[in-house]
VMD Tcl script that draws the C-alpha trace (Angstrom):
set ca {
  {0.00 0.00 0.00}
  {1.37 3.36 -0.99}
  {-0.36 5.14 1.89}
  {1.42 3.12 4.55}
  {4.80 3.71 2.95}
  {4.27 7.49 2.72}
  {2.69 7.84 6.15}
  {5.87 9.16 7.78}
  {7.51 10.67 4.71}
  {8.06 14.23 5.98}
  {9.80 15.30 2.77}
  {6.64 14.57 0.80}
  {4.51 16.37 3.40}
  {6.66 19.50 3.33}
  {4.65 21.38 0.68}
  {1.48 20.76 2.70}
  {2.76 22.10 6.01}
  {4.07 25.42 4.73}
  {0.71 26.87 3.62}
  {-0.97 25.10 6.52}
  {1.02 27.33 8.85}
  {-0.15 30.60 7.29}
  {-3.83 29.80 6.75}
  {-4.86 29.42 10.43}
  {-2.73 32.42 11.42}
  {-4.59 34.68 8.98}
  {-7.88 33.35 10.35}
  {-6.75 34.10 13.92}
  {-6.45 30.44 14.91}
  {-3.17 30.52 16.82}
  {-3.47 26.96 18.18}
  {-3.59 25.27 14.77}
  {-0.98 27.69 13.44}
  {1.31 26.51 16.24}
  {0.68 22.85 15.37}
  {1.53 23.54 11.73}
  {4.62 25.49 12.78}
  {5.80 22.49 14.81}
  {5.24 20.32 11.74}
  {7.35 22.67 9.60}
  {10.12 22.73 12.21}
  {10.06 18.94 12.32}
  {10.78 18.87 8.60}
  {14.05 20.75 9.01}
}
mol new
graphics top color blue
foreach p $ca { graphics top sphere $p radius 0.5 }
foreach p [lrange $ca 0 end-1] q [lrange $ca 1 end] { graphics top cylinder $p $q radius 0.2 }
display resetview
């Protein structure tokens, strides 16, 4: 199954986390912006 193999592939998820950090912040949702920020930091 492709899904299981890519489940922890942070390199593939990188393009998803970057906009996910800015969207909640512009909506005023600091909690989810923090979660996305942690995800971006985990990629580096």
